[in-house]
C-alpha positions in Angstrom: 89.2 66.8 134.9 92.3 65.2 133.2 94.0 66.3 130.0 92.5 63.3 128.1 89.0 64.5 128.9 89.8 68.0 127.7 91.2 66.7 124.5 88.1 64.5 123.9 85.8 67.4 124.7 87.6 69.7 122.2 87.9 67.1 119.5 84.2 66.1 119.6 83.1 69.7 119.9 84.9 70.4 116.6 83.9 67.3 114.6 80.2 67.5 115.7 79.9 71.1 114.6 77.7 71.4 111.5 79.9 73.8 109.7 82.9 71.5 110.3 81.1 68.6 108.8 79.7 70.5 105.9 83.2 72.0 105.0 84.9 68.7 105.5 82.9 67.0 102.7 82.1 70.1 100.6 85.7 71.5 100.3 87.1 68.6 98.1 84.1 69.0 95.8 84.7 72.8 95.6 88.5 72.3 94.9 87.9 69.6 92.2 85.1 71.6 90.7 87.2 74.7 90.6 90.1 72.8 89.0 87.7 71.4 86.3 86.2 74.9 85.7 89.6 76.4 85.3 90.6 73.6 82.8 87.3 74.1 80.9 87.8 77.8 80.7 91.4 77.4 79.6 90.2 75.0 76.8 87.5 77.4 75.8 90.0 80.4 75.6 92.5 78.2 73.7 89.9 77.5 71.0 89.0 81.2 70.6 90.1 82.8 67.4 90.9 86.6 67.6 90.2 88.6 64.4 92.2 91.7 63.8 91.9 94.1 60.9 94.9 95.8 59.2 94.9 99.1 57.4 98.2 99.6 55.5 97.9 101.8 52.5 101.6 101.8 51.8 101.8 98.0 52.1 104.7 98.3 54.4 103.8 95.7 57.1 100.5 93.9 56.1 102.4 91.0 54.6 104.5 90.6 57.8 101.5 89.9 60.0 101.0 86.1 59.7 97.9 84.2 60.7 98.1 81.6 63.4 95.7 79.1 65.0 94.3 81.7 67.4 94.9 84.9 65.5 93.5 85.9 62.1 94.3 89.1 60.2 92.1 90.8 57.6 93.3 93.5 55.2 91.0 96.5 55.0 93.4 98.7 53.2 91.2 98.9 50.1 88.5 100.8 52.0 88.4 104.5 52.9 89.9 104.9 56.4 86.6 106.0 57.9 84.8 103.0 56.5 87.6 100.7 57.6 87.4 102.0 61.2 83.6 101.5 61.3 83.9 97.9 60.0 86.8 97.0 62.3 84.8 98.3 65.3 81.9 96.1 64.5 83.4 92.7 63.6 87.0 92.8 64.8 88.9 93.0 68.1 90.7 96.0 66.8 92.6 97.5 63.8 96.3 97.9 63.2 96.9 101.2 61.4 100.1 101.6 59.5 100.4 105.1 57.9 101.9 105.7 54.5 105.5 107.0 55.0 108.4 107.8 52.7 111.1 106.4 55.0 110.2 103.0 56.6 112.2 104.0 59.7 109.4 106.5 60.5 107.2 103.5 61.3 109.1 103.0 64.6 106.8 105.4 66.4 103.8 105.7 64.0 102.1 102.3 64.0 98.9 102.4 65.9 96.5 99.8 67.3 92.9 101.1 67.4 90.5 99.3 69.7 87.8 100.0 72.3 89.4 97.5 74.7 93.0 97.5 75.8 95.0 94.7 74.2 97.0 92.2 76.1 100.7 92.7 76.6 101.5 89.6 74.6 99.7 90.9 71.6 101.4 94.3 71.9 104.8 92.5 72.1 104.0 90.5 69.0 103.1 93.7 67.0 106.3 95.4 68.1 108.3 92.3 67.1 106.9 92.4 63.6 107.7 96.1 63.3 111.2 95.6 64.7 111.9 92.6 62.5 110.7 94.5 59.4 112.8 97.5 60.1 115.9 95.5 61.0 115.7 93.8 57.6 115.4 97.2 56.0 118.5 98.5 57.8 120.5 95.5 57.0 119.5 95.6 53.3 120.4 99.3 53.2 123.8 98.5 54.7 124.4 95.8 52.0 124.1 92.9 54.4 122.2 89.7 53.3 119.6 89.0 56.0 119.0 85.5 54.7 122.6 84.6 55.3 122.2 85.9 58.9 119.1 83.7 59.4 120.9 80.7 57.9 123.8 81.2 60.3 121.6 81.2 63.4 121.8 78.2 65.6 119.6 76.7 68.3 121.6 75.1 71.1 120.1 72.4 73.3 122.1 72.0 76.5 121.8 68.6 78.0 122.0 68.1 81.8 123.4 65.0 83.4 124.8 63.9 86.7 128.3 62.7 87.5 126.9 59.2 87.7 126.1 59.4 84.0 122.3 59.7 84.4 120.5 62.2 82.3 118.8 65.1 84.1 115.9 67.3 83.1 115.8 71.1 82.6 112.7 71.9 84.5 113.2 69.5 87.4 114.1 72.3 89.8 110.9 74.1 89.1 109.0 70.9 89.8 110.8 70.3 93.0 110.2 73.8 94.3 106.5 73.5 93.2 106.1 70.3 95.3 107.9 71.9 98.2 105.9 75.1 97.9 102.7 73.1 97.9 103.7 71.4 101.2 104.9 74.6 102.8 101.8 76.5 101.8 99.5 73.8 103.1 101.2 74.0 106.5 100.9 77.8 106.6 97.1 77.6 105.8 96.5 74.8 108.4 98.4 76.7 111.1 96.3 79.9 110.4 93.0 78.1 110.1 93.3 75.8 113.1 95.2 78.3 115.2 92.3 80.7 114.8 90.0 77.9 115.8 91.9 77.5 119.1 91.8 81.2 119.7 88.1 81.6 118.9 87.3 78.6 121.2 89.2 80.3 124.1 87.6 83.7 123.5 84.1 82.0 123.3 84.5 80.2 126.6 86.0 83.2 128.2 83.2 85.6 127.2 80.5 83.0 128.2 82.2 82.7 131.6 82.3 79.0 131.2 86.0 79.2 131.7 85.4 80.1 135.4 83.8 76.8 136.0 86.3 74.7 134.0 89.3 76.4 135.6 88.1 75.4 139.1 88.7 71.7 138.3 91.7 71.8 135.9 95.0 73.7 135.6 95.2 76.4 133.0 98.2 74.7 131.4 96.2 71.4 130.9 93.3 73.4 129.5 95.5 75.2 127.0 97.2 71.9 125.9 93.9 70.1 125.7 92.5 72.7 123.3 95.6 72.7 121.2 95.8 68.8 120.9 92.1 68.3 120.5 91.8 70.9 117.7 94.9 69.4 116.0 93.4 66.0 116.1 90.2 67.4 114.5 92.4 69.2 111.9 94.3 66.0 111.0 91.1 64.1 110.6 89.7 66.8 108.4 92.9 66.8 106.3 92.8 63.0 105.9 89.2 63.1 104.7 90.1 65.9 102.3 93.1 63.9 100.9 91.0 60.7 100.4 88.0 62.4 98.9 90.1 64.8 96.8 92.2 61.9 95.5 89.1 59.9 94.5 87.4 62.9 92.9 90.6 63.8 90.9 91.0 60.2 89.7 87.3 60.1 88.6 87.7 63.5 86.9 91.0 62.5 85.3 89.6 59.3 84.0 86.6 61.2 82.5 88.9 63.7 80.7 91.2 60.9 79.8 88.4 59.1 78.0 87.6 62.3 76.1 91.2 62.8 75.1 91.5 59.2 74.1 88.4 59.5 71.9 89.8 62.6 70.2 93.2 61.0 69.8 91.7 58.1 67.7 91.3 60.6 64.9 95.1 60.8 64.6 96.3 57.1 64.9 100.0 58.0 64.4 101.7 60.2 66.9 103.9 63.0 65.4 107.5 63.2 66.3 106.9 66.2 68.5 104.2 64.3 70.4 106.5 61.4 70.9 109.2 63.6 72.3 106.7 65.3 74.6 105.5 61.8 75.8 109.1 60.8 76.4 109.8 64.0 78.3 106.7 63.5 80.4 107.8 60.0 81.2 111.2 61.3 82.2 109.7 63.9 84.6 107.4 61.2 86.2 110.4 59.0 86.7 112.4 61.8 88.3 109.5 62.8 90.6 109.1 59.2 91.7 112.8 59.1 92.5 112.5 62.1 94.9 112.6 61.3 98.7 108.8 61.1 98.8 108.7 59.1 102.0 110.9 61.6 103.7 108.8 64.5 102.4 105.5 63.0 103.7 107.0 62.1 107.1 108.6 65.6 107.4 105.3 67.2 106.4 103.6 65.4 109.3 106.4 66.2 111.8 106.6 69.9 110.8 102.9 70.2 110.7 102.6 68.9 114.3 105.6 71.0 115.5 104.6 74.2 113.7 101.0 73.9 114.6 101.8 73.3 118.3 104.2 76.2 118.3 101.8 78.7 116.7 98.7 77.4 118.4 100.1 78.0 121.8 100.6 81.6 120.8 97.0 81.8 119.4 95.7 80.3 122.7 97.6 82.9 124.7 96.2 85.7 122.6 92.7 84.3 123.0 93.1 84.2 126.8 94.4 87.8 126.8 91.6 89.5 124.8 87.8 89.6 125.2 86.9 89.6 121.5 88.2 88.8 118.1 88.4 92.5 117.3 90.9 93.0 120.2 93.0 90.2 118.9 93.8 91.8 115.6 96.8 93.9 117.0 98.5 90.6 118.1 97.8 88.5 114.9 100.0 90.3 112.4 103.3 89.4 114.3 102.2 85.8 114.1 101.3 85.8 110.4 104.4 87.8 109.4 106.9 84.9 110.0 104.7 82.5 108.0 104.5 84.9 105.1 108.3 85.5 105.4 108.9 81.7 105.3 106.8 81.3 102.1 108.5 84.2 100.2 112.0 83.6 101.4 111.7 79.9 100.6 110.3 80.5 97.2 112.8 83.1 96.0 115.9 81.6 97.6 115.5 77.8 97.6 114.8 77.6 93.8 118.1 79.5 93.1 120.3 78.2 95.9 118.6 75.5 98.0 121.8 74.9 100.1 122.8 78.5 100.4 123.2 80.4 103.7 119.8 82.2 103.5 117.8 79.0 102.8 119.7 77.0 105.4 119.4 79.6 108.1 115.6 80.1 107.6 115.2 76.3 107.5 116.6 76.2 111.0 114.7 79.2 112.5 111.7 77.6 114.2 109.1 80.2 113.1 109.9 79.6 109.4 111.5 76.1 109.3 108.1 74.2 108.8 107.8 76.0 105.4 111.4 76.6 104.2 112.7 73.1 105.1 109.9 71.4 103.3 110.9 73.4 100.2 114.5 72.3 100.6 113.9 68.6 101.1 113.1 67.8 97.4 116.6 69.1 96.6 118.2 66.7 99.1 119.0 67.8 102.7 121.7 66.2 104.9 120.1 64.1 107.6 121.9 66.1 110.4 120.4 69.4 109.1 116.9 67.9 109.1 117.2 66.4 112.6 118.7 69.7 113.9 115.9 71.7 112.4 113.2 69.4 114.0 115.0 69.5 117.4 115.2 73.3 117.4 111.5 73.5 116.4 110.3 71.2 119.2 112.6 72.8 121.8 111.3 76.2 120.8 107.7 74.8 121.0 108.3 73.8 124.6 109.7 77.2 125.5 106.9 79.0 123.8 104.3 76.8 125.5 105.9 77.7 128.9 105.6 81.4 128.2 102.2 81.2 126.6 100.9 79.2 129.6 102.0 82.1 131.9 100.0 84.6 129.8 97.1 82.1 129.5 97.0 81.5 133.3 96.5 85.2 134.0 94.6 86.4 131.0 92.0 83.7 131.1 90.3 85.4 134.0 90.8 89.0 133.0 87.8 90.8 131.7 86.9 94.3 130.4 90.4 95.5 129.7 92.3 95.6 126.4 95.8 94.2 127.1 98.9 95.9 125.6 102.3 94.4 124.8 103.7 96.0 128.0 101.1 94.2 130.1 101.8 90.9 128.4 105.5 91.2 129.3 104.4 92.0 132.9 102.3 88.8 133.0 105.4 86.8 131.9 107.2 88.0 135.0 104.6 86.8 137.4 
């Protein structure tokens, strides 16, 4: 049995599986449906108007709580406090209680919000801002300082960003870059975990069914392991391509549907406001900047790092599958595999956005266990070609070394039954 036959066997075993077929075509529908549901719920919550009652007998703060599009205040100060509480509990989210005090400074710790449900942190912050602003004005007036002059003297700076070439840059461009890089890195992490587990389960299943004893008589353990890894990766790449095509089509259809609705609503306002025009120009600028990113390098790097990272981790998954008799026994070995992947995501996210070319980001983009994630987060910021090639070289050299070690564990563990291996035994197998 040659390596190509093993690859074909593993590939067709995966793609003909009913659950594989169902999830391949159902997953894009679920993702797009979830995105549409989130958008719908966001629009519903955006249209919701929250009603809050105010009880302020001393008229200290009720004039300072201003209505907004999503928040309406109602003054119940004319009612007795008991009746006001009963009315507020029935038709309002809650009631702001402002006691009557002689010295306004006493309000710092005496304003209450009465409600059956806990309010959001943003609402609490707004209430505190109103109280703080009111008492600040009072203190300034008491000190003989004109608050209006202070307000008039305030300025609102708008720092413009540009490059040495003279081109204008955008403020939130780094966040967009890290978002794109994070998406690619997170996809690789998820694919490695999903398809790596598929390789491990396949090895365990054949081992427990004793099919492996028949297969191993006509093929070398190394060929069997590589066949499982390559066959499963081909099935994974096929599934990913189908997801990308179907997801793209569904997002275009959903986008055109919502675009028509937005266009219909926009006809009510034939002239765009100045703010809307500025937003449209900013959006156009961001689209231009995104298109100017090294998209080709990013997609090519995604494929290369996906293959290298998947082969690297799948060889470890295959070795673990050969060493254990069940998925339950494999749990003690899985955490050390997932830990570098999680480390790559968090290190990349928290260091690349602040210093994409710093020592930490550069080192982790070279370490083979984290480079498939961290390097993809750095590429949108521009990475020297020699760093990219060096990182890929280290990744594939490490993969070859790990495959050699994993094959030694695979060769011995594939025929071992009835005994839970320990790390000590795995190291002993490596010496054989």
